N, C-alpha and C positions, 0 to 999 in steps of 0.2 A: 532313670530307675525309683524315685520317691513316685515319682506320678503313677508309672505303672504298678509298681505295689499298691498305690492309692485305686485304681481302677479295679485290680484286678481282689481286693478286699472287697469292694463296694458291689461287685458283681456276685461275688459268692454272696454277700448277704443280703442283696435284694431278693437271689434265688432260695434262699432259707426263709426271709419274710413271705414271700409269696406261696412257698408250700404251706406254712406256717397257715396264713389268708387263707387257702383253698381248706386246709384243716380245719377250720372251725365256721362249722359250716350256718350255723347262727347268727354269725355278726354278716356274712358274707351274703345270706339272705336279709338280713336289714339293709346292707350296704345296696341291694342290688334291687330290692323287689318290693322294700317299703318305700324308695322315692316314688317310685310309677303309682302304689297304691295313694302317695300320697297326692302326686298331683291330678291325680283322676278325682280323689275325693273330693278335696277342695274345690276344684274347676267346675264340677256338674253338683255338687253338694254344695258348697257356699256362696253365696250370693247375695248382694244387697239391693238386686232389683225387686219388684213386687208386681207380681201378674197375677192375674186372676183372684185378687183381693173380694173374698166375701162380704158383702154388702145389702143389710136388711132393705126393702124399699113400704115405705109406708104410706099409700096415698089415699089420704082423705078426701082429696077432690079428684074425682077420674073425668073430668072433663077435655076434651082434645089438647086444648092446649098443654095440662098437666101432662098428659101422654105425648105430646110431642116435646116438653122439655126434658122428661126421662128418659126418652129415647137414646139420647145419647150416653149415656152410662151403659147401655146393653149394646154398644157399639165400640166400648172401649177394651182394647186388649189385655187392659191391666186390671178391669173390673167383673166381678161376677156378681152381680145383682139378683136378689131373690124376692121378691113379692110375698108380703104377710098380710095379714086379714087386718091386723091393729099394732098399736102402738104396746101393747102391754106384749105380747108374741115378742115382738123383737128385741124388746126389753131381755125377754127369759134367754132368747138364742144370746143375746150380748154376755151376758153372764154367764153361760156356760161355755164361751168363746168359740163359738160356733160362725160367728160374722165380728170382722173388725170394725165396721162401722155401721149408721143408721141415717139411711135419705127421709126424710119425712116430709111431704106438699101437704101444706096443711088445707084444710078445709075452704077460705077464702081466696084461695089462691088466685083464680079465674080472674075474681073481682077485681084483686089488685095487680093483677098482672096488666089490665086494662088502664088503670089508673096511673100504671108506672112504677108500682112500691110492690113488686113481687118479692117472695120472700121463701124459702127451701130450707128446712133445718138439717144440721149435720149433727151427727153425734160420734163422735170418736172414739174407741177403746185405748184408753192412754197405754196398757201393762205395756205394748211395744211400743215405744214412741217413736221409731223410724218407719214400719208400718203405718201407723196411725198419721204421720207427715206425708207418706207417699199416697194414701188415701185420699187424705184433706187435698192436694195437688191433683191427682184423676179427677175427683169429682168437681172441683174447681174448674180443671178444666172443658170436663165437659157441658158444664151446662153455661162457661161462658161460651165456646163454641156456638151454641143454642143460640145465644143472646145477640151474637153476631150475625148468625144468620137472618134471625127474625129482623135485627134492623137493617140487614139489607133487600132485604124482602121488600121493607117498608120504605126504601130510598131516604132513609133518616142518616147512615153513617156518613156520608157526606155533610149533611148538613148540619148533623150535629159538630162537627169538628172533630171526628175521634183520632185519634192518635194510635197508628198498628206498631205493634212491638217486633221487630223481628229478629228472632234469639238464633243463635248461631253456637254450638259446644266446639272449640279445639281440643285436638289428638285424640278425642274418642265420641264422635260426632253420634253416635247410636246410642250411648249414654250404656253402653255393656258393661257390669262392675267386671264381669268376666275378663276383660282387657285390662281393668285397675290390678287383680288379684295375681293372675298367674304369674306374669313377671316376678311378684312379690314369691311365689312360690319356689321361683330358681333358687335367691337367698337360701329359704328355708331349707331346701334339699341339699343345697351344698354346705351350709353349717351343720346339716343331720349327718351328711357323708365324712365331715372334716372332723370337727369336734367332737362328736359324740362316739364317733365308730373308734377314732385313733386315741380318744381317753384312755381305753381299757389296753392298748399296746404293753406300754412299759410297765406299766401297774400287774398286769399278768403276769410280766418276766420275772416281776420282783417277789410276786407273790410265789411262783413257781421254783425260785434260786436259780433259774438258767441265764441272769444278766451276770451275776457273779462270775460265770463260767467265763463270759466272753471278756472280762476284767484281765484275764491272763494271758490274752491274746493279743496281737500286734495291732488290734481295730480300735480306731479314734472314735471319739465321741461324735463328731461331727458324720463319720462314715456312719454311726448306728440310725443317727438323724434321719440322714438320706436315705437308707434302708429301709426304714420303716415307714418312710413318707413315700417312696417311690410307687409302690403297689398300688396303696389306695390313693394316690393319684389319680392312676390309670381307671380305678372301679369311680371319682368322681368325674371323669372326664364320659365315661361312656355315659354315665349320669346326665352330665350336661348335654349331651348331641340328644337324649331322648327328653329333657324336659324341651329344648328349641325347637324339635319336630313337633312333639306334643302341642306346643303353643302355637304354632303355625299351622299346622293341617288339622289338628284335630279342636281346636278353640277359635280359631281362624283370627289370632290376634298377631296385629300386623308388627312387624319389624322394621321400623320406617328407618332406625340408624344402621351405621358401618356393620355389619355382620363379626368384622375383624373386630372393631371395637366388642361386642358384645361379649366375643370370647376371651378376649383377650382381658377385662374387666373380670370378668368370669373365671377366668382360671386365676388371675391375681387373689380374689377373694378367696377358691379354693383353697390356694395354699396357704392363708391366712387363717382358718376353719383346722384344716390337718396340723399346722403347727401347733394353733392354741390348744387341742384336742392333745398332742403329744409333750407340749408342757405342762398341764394338768396332769396327765399320767407319769410324769418322771416326780412331781411333786410330791402327790399325793401317795403313788406306791401301793396304793390298794384300790381293786377293779371298785367295789360300791363307792367309797368316797370319788372316786374317781369320776364315775357316772353321774351321781348327783350333783359335783361340781358343775361339771360340762354344762348338764342340763340348763343350770341355774345361772352361769356365767356367759352361756352361746345360743342356746335354743330358744329359752325362756325370754330372754332379752330381743333376740331377732324378731320373736314373733310379738312382740307387745312395743317394744321403746323405738324401731325403726322404719314406724310409718307405714308398717305392711295393713295393719287394721286401722288405728285411729292418726289424725292428722296430728303432727306433733306443733304445730302451733298451737293447737288446743290445751295441751300439757301446758303443768307450772314451769317457771323459768326454770325452776332449779334440775325438774327431769329432763329439759330441752339440754342442757349442759349436759348433765349425764348420758344423753343419748349421744352427743357427738365424741364421745368416747368408744363408743362401740363400731367397730369395721363394719358392722351388719346396715347400719346405719349410711355411712356412705354409698354402699353397694347399693341398698336399696332404691333411694335417689337416684344415681345414675343407671342402674339396669331399667328404672321406670320410664325414664327420660330417651335413652335409647332404642324403646322398644316403640313408644306412643308420640313422642317428638320430634327423634331423629337424632341426629350428631348434634352435640353442643362439645366442641374440642375444648376447651376450655376448664371445663367442668370433666372432662375424662380425663385432661392429665394432672388434674387437681385431684381427684378422686382417685385415681389410679398412683400419683405420688403416694397419697395417704395409706394405700392399702400395701402397696410396697415395703413402708417404712416399718409399718407393722409386722410385714414377714419378716423383715431384718433384725427388727427386736425378737421378734416369739423366735426364731431360729437360735439368736445369741442365747437366749435365755435356756431354751430347752436344752441347747449344748452342756450349757453349765449343771441341769441337773442330771448329767449323764458324767460326768467325771469319775475316774477310777479311785472312787473309794468308797471304803465298808464302813456304815455308819455303826 
């Protein structure tokens, strides 16, 4: 009888919460449309790759040797060289931000090339350090390729005892930053759906006075938590499916690990995010405070301190410790490993256990915020 009563009350509450969720069109739009926009904007718009970087080319020496050297710059898909008439013009373009670097071939280039002491000047715009480093690497690679081809033609490559470096990158062979970013977007989407949306639910009912009406019914706090949890769990599952399909078929991100493991850990993190939002909502009892607190304690840390953008190893030790307290940090490392590196079952069980522990603690904490008492 008790079990039947629990199920009947839970079903009734879930129906009520689902209808209320469908009436809140703004929240529903955030839950269904914003995650899709987020993954499209971040996936297409945010990239650490530098392509077609504008570079000014100053040729003080226009000899065949000089033209041959700079020809490698034109063959690079990462550089967009533009020849200018003088160094002054190149500097002016640099000051206006029209180019990210200047490649200058000095007037004595051919003579020094014959003596084995040729130099090419590279000046970089250091305002954007990431782009400057990328341009430096691309220019160096293009010039090194010319030097190697010249040495091979001269038959000097073997005679000089040249050591060839064979480089290979694991897990992201093409070096595409989208492969690194898109799995992390799943963390942000689950955080947005979970903590941010559900942080308004209980606070809204406190403000409207409808939660007190439930206190005179046989409904228990655990049933109320589950009823508010289940509809948004369905929204989260829908968005998870959208994220996985988009990652695989739109951005061509490989899923090298078990799809089952990806889904399980994603659902665990979604549960944690939903319960965190409900806990915040129950504690604050104010929609504005709840939304601000959810933003500061869930979405912003997931964006800045989980390893989505910045390598945690480069942060101060204290910040690294703080980041380990965040559920997003554990999920971020696990989801990227499952996508790009493949199955790592010890890591999967460890991180899943941590997420499950967070879920249990947050469920108990949220239940306490809904005890039948009036302040």
